[in-house]
N, C-alpha and C positions, 0 to 999 in steps of 0.2 A: 581524533577519537571517532569522528563521524564516519570515517572510511572503514571502520571495523564492522558496522552494522550490516552491510551487504554480505560480508564474508561469513558472519555468524548465521544470517538467514539461509544462505546457500549451504552452509555446513549442516545446519539443522535439517534442511530438506534432503540432503544426501544421506544423512544418518537414518532418517525416519520414513523415507519414501516407501520402502518395502512394507512396513507396518501400515502405512497409510493406504496402500493399495488393498491390503487384506481387510482392514477395518472400516474403511470409508467407501472405496470404489466398488467393492463387492457386496455391499449392503443395499437395502432398499433406500432410495433417495427420499430424504425427509427435510423438514425445516432445519433440524440440527446440522444436517449435511451442508445446507446452504450457508448457514452461519460459519461453520468451520471453514468452508472454501473461501468465503469472503475474507475472514481474518487471515488465513494462511497465505492465500495467493495475492492479496493486495500487498502484503509485506514483500513477497517475492518480486512482483512486478515493480513495486516502488523502489526496491533496492537495485533492480536491474536498470531502471530509468535513471536512477541517481548515478550509477557507475558510467552509463553512456553519456550523461550530461557532463560529468567531471572529465572524462577522457576527451570527448569531442569539443567541448566549449571552453573548458577552463585549462586546457593543456597549453603550455607555452610553446611546446614543440608540435606543430600541426602535422608534421611528417610522421612522427611516431604514432600519433593518433590514427593516421591512415593505415599504418602497418598493423595496428591492433584490429581494426575493423575494415578489412579489404573490400567487402561488398559495398561500402559507402564511398569508395574512391571516386566514382563517377560524379557524385553529387557533393563531394566533401567541401568544396569551396562555397557552394550555396549554403550548406548546412552550417558551416563554421561562421560565415559572415552574416548570416541572416538572423537578426535580433528577434524577429517574430518566432523563429523556431525555438530559440532559448526560452521565450515567454511561454510558448506552448508546452515545452518540457517541464518547466517549473509549475505551470498550472496542472499538468497531468500528475505530477508527483503530489501536489497539494490535494487534488481530487481523490487520488488513491488513499491519501492520508485520511481524508474525510470518510471514505467508504470503510476503511479499516476501523476507525473509531466508531462508526455506526454499527459495524458488526460486533465490536466489543460491547457496545451499549445494549444491543439486543441480547447478547449472551448474559450480561449482568441482569437485565430485566427478567429473562426467563429463569435464570438461576435463583433469584430472590423469590420469584413466584413459586418455584418448586420447593425451595427450602421452607417457605412459610405455608406449606401444605395447600397450595392453590388458593391462598387468600389474597385478594386483590388490593386490600387496604395498604400494605406497605409500598405498593407500586405508586401510590399517590405521591410519595416522597422520592422513591428511587428512580422512577421513570424520567421525571424532569431533570434530575441531577445527572443521570446517565446520558441523556440526550443533549445536555448543555454544551459539552465540548464539541461534538460534531456540528451542532447548530451554529456555534460561534465561528468555527472554522469555515463553514459554508457561507455564512454572511460575510466574513472577511474576504474570502475568495471572490465572491460576487461583486463586492464594492471596491476592493482594493487590489485585486489581482493576486498573484502568487504570494503565498504566506512565507514569511522570512523567519 
């Protein structure tokens, strides 16, 4: 089931990219644009890194992995056999996960602030709860390495 996520993300990008160009890229750059880009493209980069990790490092047939990514042929043995590279990829995926959760937290905080007619009092409860998950992930990554 985990392998479906990248396909759905890429499919979503393919379906909505023309609308995104119209409504996001041709508008004035704002804080909402930054939050949108963080949420959207961290998922895209995370799913791409996940696929590269699965194909290059977890493939039982190293030759078929080299056929899929021909530019990597020269360094394939180094990439496949290097455990530090695997750790780097896992940590990169985890860092993108944290960044995506942080973007969602910011979106949640701003949305609650707007819904409550710019009243900051609900944010006393919402902000810590929204930032809890990215904070826990960041602390886990810092102390324990890649998140499983």
